[in-house]
C-alpha positions in Angstrom: 13.9 -5.2 19.6 13.2 -3.7 15.7 10.9 -4.1 13.5 7.7 -5.2 15.5 4.4 -4.7 13.5 2.2 -2.7 15.4 -1.1 -4.1 17.1 -3.5 -1.7 15.1 -1.6 -2.9 12.2 -2.6 -6.2 12.5 -6.0 -5.7 13.7 -6.4 -3.4 11.0 -5.5 -6.4 8.7 -7.5 -9.3 10.4 -10.6 -6.6 10.5 -9.9 -6.1 6.8 -9.7 -10.2 5.7 -13.1 -10.6 7.5 -14.3 -8.4 5.9 -13.8 -9.6 2.8 -14.7 -13.6 4.0 -18.2 -11.9 5.1 -18.7 -10.1 1.3 -17.6 -13.4 -0.5 -18.2 -16.0 1.8 -20.8 -15.4 4.2 -21.5 -17.9 6.4 -18.2 -19.3 6.5 -16.8 -20.8 10.1 -13.0 -20.9 10.1 -10.4 -19.4 8.3 -6.8 -21.6 9.2 -3.8 -20.1 7.8 -0.2 -22.1 7.6 1.9 -20.3 4.7 4.7 -18.6 6.2 4.2 -15.0 4.6 0.4 -15.2 5.5 1.4 -16.0 9.3 3.9 -12.9 9.0 1.1 -10.7 8.1 -1.2 -11.5 10.1 1.3 -11.7 13.5 3.9 -10.3 12.9 6.5 -13.0 13.1 7.3 -16.1 10.6 7.5 -18.8 13.3 6.8 -22.2 12.6 3.2 -22.8 13.4 -1.0 -21.8 12.3 -3.3 -18.9 12.4 -6.5 -20.3 13.1 -9.4 -17.6 12.9 -13.1 -18.5 13.4 -16.0 -15.8 11.8 -17.6 -15.5 16.0 -14.7 -16.1 17.9 -11.5 -14.7 18.9 -8.1 -15.2 16.0 -5.6 -17.9 17.6 -2.0 -17.8 16.4 -1.0 -21.3 17.7 3.1 -21.6 17.6 5.1 -24.7 17.2 8.8 -22.8 16.9 9.9 -20.6 18.3 6.8 -20.3 21.0 9.6 -18.0 22.9 9.7 -15.9 19.5 6.5 -15.5 18.5 6.1 -13.7 21.9 8.7 -11.3 21.3 8.1 -10.6 18.2 4.4 -10.5 17.7 2.1 -8.4 18.8 -0.8 -10.2 18.0 -3.2 -10.7 21.0 -3.0 -14.3 21.5 -0.5 -16.4 20.7 -0.7 -20.2 22.2 1.9 -23.0 22.2 1.3 -25.9 20.7 2.7 -29.6 20.2 1.4 -31.0 16.9 -2.2 -29.8 15.3 -4.0 -31.9 18.1 -3.7 -29.0 20.9 -5.4 -26.5 18.2 -8.4 -28.7 17.4 -9.3 -28.9 20.9 -10.6 -25.2 21.2 -12.6 -26.0 17.6 -15.2 -27.9 18.9 -17.5 -29.2 16.5 -15.2 -28.6 13.7 -17.1 -26.9 10.6 -17.4 -29.0 7.8 -15.9 -26.0 5.3 -12.6 -25.0 6.1 -11.1 -22.3 4.4 -7.5 -22.9 3.5 -4.3 -21.6 1.2 -5.2 -23.9 -1.6 -2.3 -22.4 -3.8 0.2 -22.9 -1.1 -0.4 -26.4 1.0 0.6 -29.5 0.4 -1.3 -32.3 -0.1 0.7 -34.3 3.1 -0.1 -31.0 4.8 -3.7 -30.7 4.4 -4.3 -34.3 5.1 -2.7 -33.8 8.7 -4.5 -31.5 9.3 -7.7 -33.2 8.3 -6.8 -35.6 10.7 -7.0 -33.1 13.7 -9.5 -31.0 12.8 -12.7 -33.4 10.7 -13.8 -31.2 8.1 -15.2 -32.6 4.7 -14.0 -30.0 2.5 -12.2 -27.2 1.8 -12.4 -24.2 0.2 -9.4 -21.0 -0.6 -8.7 -17.8 0.7 -6.1 -17.4 -1.4 -8.3 -14.3 -3.2 -9.4 -13.0 -0.1 -5.8 -12.6 1.2 -4.6 -11.9 -2.1 -6.9 -8.5 -1.9 -6.2 -7.5 2.0 -2.8 -7.3 0.6 -2.6 -5.7 -1.9 -3.8 -2.3 -0.9 -0.9 -1.0 0.9 -1.0 1.2 5.2 1.0 3.9 5.2 2.8 1.5 7.9 3.5 -1.1 4.9 4.2 2.3 1.8 6.7 3.3 4.4 9.2 0.1 4.0 8.6 -0.2 0.7 9.8 3.7 0.6 12.9 2.3 2.3 13.1 -0.4 0.0 13.0 1.8 -3.2 15.5 4.0 -1.2 18.1 1.6 -1.5 17.5 -0.2 -4.3 17.7 3.2 -6.2 21.3 4.4 -4.5 22.4 0.5 -5.2 21.7 0.1 -9.0 21.8 4.2 -10.1 25.5 5.0 -8.4 27.4 1.7 -6.5 26.9 -0.5 -9.3 28.4 1.5 -12.1 31.9 1.4 -9.5 31.7 -2.1 -9.5 31.2 -3.3 -13.0 35.0 -4.1 -13.9 36.0 -5.7 -17.3 36.4 -9.5 -17.4 34.4 -9.6 -14.4 31.7 -13.2 -14.5 28.2 -12.6 -13.9 28.4 -14.9 -10.7 31.3 -12.3 -9.7 28.9 -9.2 -10.1 26.1 -11.2 -7.8 28.1 -12.1 -5.5 29.5 -8.3 -4.8 25.9 -6.9 -6.1 24.3 -8.9 -3.1 27.5 -7.7 -0.6 26.9 -4.6 -1.6 23.2 -4.6 -0.8 23.0 -6.2 2.4 25.3 -3.2 3.1 23.6 -1.0 2.6 20.2 -2.2 4.5 18.7 -5.0 1.9 17.1 -7.7 4.0 18.9 -10.3 1.5 15.8 -12.0 0.9 13.8 -12.2 -2.4 10.9 -14.0 -2.2 8.0 -14.8 -4.6 4.8 -16.8 -4.8 5.0 -18.5 -8.1 5.7 -22.3 -7.1 8.7 -23.7 -7.0 10.8 -20.1 -7.9 13.9 -19.7 -6.6 15.6 -16.4 -6.3 18.5 -14.8 -5.0 18.8 -11.1 -6.4 16.9 -11.6 -9.6 18.7 -11.5 -13.3 22.2 -11.0 -13.6 22.3 -11.2 -17.4 25.6 -9.3 -19.7 25.0 -9.5 -23.9 23.7 -12.5 -25.1 23.1 -14.0 -21.8 19.9 -11.4 -20.6 17.8 -12.8 -23.7 18.6 -16.7 -23.1 15.4 -19.4 -22.8 14.7 -19.0 -19.6 12.4 -21.1 -16.6 11.8 -17.9 -14.5 8.2 -16.0 -16.0 9.7 -13.0 -16.8 11.1 -11.1 -20.0 14.2 -11.2 -19.1 17.2 -14.0 -18.3 20.8 -15.3 -17.4 22.7 -18.2 -18.4 22.6 -18.9 -14.5 24.9 -21.5 -12.8 24.6 -24.1 -14.3 21.0 -26.7 -15.3 20.3 -27.7 -11.6 20.6 -23.6 -10.3 19.7 -21.3 -14.0 19.7 -18.6 -11.3 22.7 -16.3 -10.0 24.5 -16.1 -12.6 27.2 -17.5 -14.7 30.8 -18.0 -14.2 32.0 -18.5 -17.4 30.1 -15.5 -19.4 32.4 -12.1 -18.1 32.3 -8.7 -19.2 33.5 -7.3 -22.7 34.0 -3.9 -23.7 30.4 -3.5 -25.4 28.2 -5.3 -23.2 24.9 -4.4 -22.4 24.9 -5.1 -18.5 21.0 -6.1 -17.6 20.0 -6.3 -13.9 16.9 -7.4 -12.9 16.3 -7.3 -8.7 14.5 -7.2 -6.0 15.4 -5.1 -2.7 13.3 -5.7 0.7 13.2 -4.0 3.6 11.4 -5.0 6.7 10.2 -8.1 4.8 9.0 -5.7 1.9 10.1 -5.3 -1.7 10.7 -3.1 -4.7 11.5 -4.7 -8.2 13.9 -2.9 -10.4 15.5 -3.1 -13.9 18.6 -1.1 -14.5 20.7 -1.2 -17.8 24.1 -0.5 -18.5 26.6 0.5 -21.7 29.7 -1.0 -21.0 32.7 0.4 -22.8 30.6 1.9 -25.4 27.1 3.0 -27.0 25.3 0.5 -28.4 23.7 -0.2 -31.5 21.0 2.2 -32.4 18.3 -0.1 -33.0 18.8 -1.5 -28.9 19.1 2.5 -27.8 15.7 3.9 -29.8 13.9 0.5 -28.6 14.9 1.3 -24.8 13.9 4.6 -25.3 10.4 3.6 -26.7 10.4 0.9 -23.4 11.2 4.0 -21.1 7.6 6.0 -23.0 5.5 2.7 -22.1 6.8 2.9 -18.5 5.7 6.8 -18.4 2.4 6.3 -19.9 1.8 3.0 -17.8 2.5 5.3 -14.5 0.9 7.9 -15.7 -3.0 5.8 -15.7 -2.2 3.5 -12.3 -4.9 6.0 -10.6 -7.9 5.0 -8.2 -10.2 3.7 -10.7 -8.0 3.0 -13.3 -8.8 -1.4 -14.8 -5.7 -3.5 -15.2 -6.8 -5.0 -17.9 -7.8 -2.1 -20.4 -4.5 -0.5 -19.3 -2.9 -3.5 -20.2 -4.9 -3.8 -23.4 -4.6 -0.2 -25.0 -0.9 -0.5 -23.8 -0.5 -3.1 -26.6 -2.8 -2.0 -29.1 -1.0 1.4 -29.3 2.3 -0.8 -30.4 3.9 -1.0 -33.7 3.4 -4.7 -35.0 7.4 -4.3 -35.4 8.3 -3.5 -32.1 5.5 -5.3 -30.7 7.5 -8.4 -32.3 10.2 -9.3 -28.9 8.3 -6.9 -26.8 8.3 -8.9 -23.5 10.6 -11.7 -23.9 12.7 -12.3 -27.1 11.1 -14.6 -29.8 8.6 -17.0 -28.8 9.4 -16.4 -24.9 7.2 -13.3 -24.4 5.1 -13.0 -21.7 2.0 -11.6 -21.1 1.8 -9.0 -19.1 3.2 -5.2 -18.0 3.6 -5.1 -14.8 2.8 -6.8 -11.4 1.9 -6.1 -8.0 4.5 -5.9 -5.4 4.7 -6.2 -1.4 5.6 -9.9 0.2 6.2 -11.0 -2.4 7.4 -9.7 -5.7 4.9 -11.2 -7.8 1.5 -10.3 -6.5 -1.8 -9.7 -7.6 -3.4 -8.0 -9.5 -1.4 -7.6 -12.6 -1.4 -5.4 -15.4 -2.6 -8.1 -18.2 -5.5 -9.4 -19.3 -8.4 -11.0 -17.0 -7.7 -8.1 -14.4 -10.8 -6.3 -14.4 -11.4 -4.7 -10.9 -10.2 -1.0 -10.4 -7.1 -0.2 -8.9 -6.9 1.8 -5.4 -4.5 4.3 -4.2 -2.1 2.5 -2.1 -1.5 -0.2 -4.5 2.1 -0.5 -5.9 3.1 -2.2 -9.0 6.0 -3.0 -10.3 6.5 -2.0 -14.4 8.8 -3.5 -16.8 8.1 -3.0 -20.4 11.6 -4.7 -21.7 12.3 -5.7 -25.3 14.9 -8.3 -27.0 17.5 -7.5 -29.3 19.1 -9.9 -30.5 23.1 -10.3 -29.9 22.6 -7.3 -28.2 20.3 -8.5 -24.8 17.5 -7.3 -23.1 16.9 -3.4 -23.0 13.9 -1.9 -21.1 13.1 -0.1 -17.5 11.4 -1.2 -14.8 10.3 0.6 -11.7 8.5 0.3 -8.8 4.5 2.6 -8.6 2.2 3.4 -5.7 -0.9 3.9 -7.0 -2.3 8.1 -6.2 -4.6 10.1 -7.6 -1.8 11.6 -9.7 -1.0 8.9 -11.1 2.2 6.3 -10.3 4.5 7.8 -8.4 7.7 5.9 -8.4 9.9 5.1 -5.7 12.8 3.6 -6.9 14.3 6.1 -8.7 13.6 8.2 -12.1 16.7 7.4 -14.6 16.0 5.9 -17.5 18.6 3.8 -18.1 21.6 2.4 -19.9 23.6 4.0 -18.3 27.1 4.3 -19.4 29.9 3.4 -18.0 33.0 3.9 -20.0 
């Protein structure tokens, strides 16, 4: 079977998590993981179950469904079958008074069921500790992200111009783009951690659709299918001569994502103002990438970049009108929206092997969202793009 995460990789991840817990919570007794993404990160398989990590004894991966698949896919050392949480609770006697959980994602009903089996009195968060572990990628993880980036580059820089055709709708472009990306090796899933976020490929918008108000926490947008599905793309907004085409998509390989935005000029060139703003966004991306070195502080990169912008340009930067976002880029890995973020409040220094999607963009009235985004690995020499180097506004005439 392909895609098996090596046992040494899993061991290193769990050891780093234990080290982080020891540093932040000396005396912790047990951590319990229930979220599918973290279960995959630590066990190499995405099953219905839970991972119990005691401080002083071996971790056990308890699986409800499918136990057989977990055994086939995972090299985690101890995997046991369970029918309910009580099967696992019997091995943790006495139960500690405090357990550490993924408080960002565990719903109240699930928490209450867990507490009936494990009679702990309080719970604390382990989200920050596991996020730190996941932020720095191993050579194994980087290799998968580079595969995703290569697919991303080929599809958006080489194949999309062959797909675009006069009169096609945003929804039709999304469907065709999805087919092509799957053919090229994309997993077919773009995962976010943000609560309630649903995404098929990303933001796909023609012209003014790309600056339409959006529930999504990003600078770009699209009309979407309908109020119940404000994504995918409109069935009625069709591609016309002179349109800006805005594609902000994810691509994944064995669960690991890259994030890339490409823009295209369909039929004829955009107005000079839009081209000038786009070129400025490319310069901003390149200057930020040069700063992605070990020891750099994300909040300082953000502050220095924003302070250097012309006040006029800053209007409609990172979102159109009053819909601006307060970041310039974000970490990425098993999910698109990981931490740290290039924003205020992220003051811990970068490490080699961290990966950031850098996305300076600017909305232009009656034109759409110009700008760029690529995925960069933090290195001693600055950010190394793994999704290509094309500057965007690719002409399709």
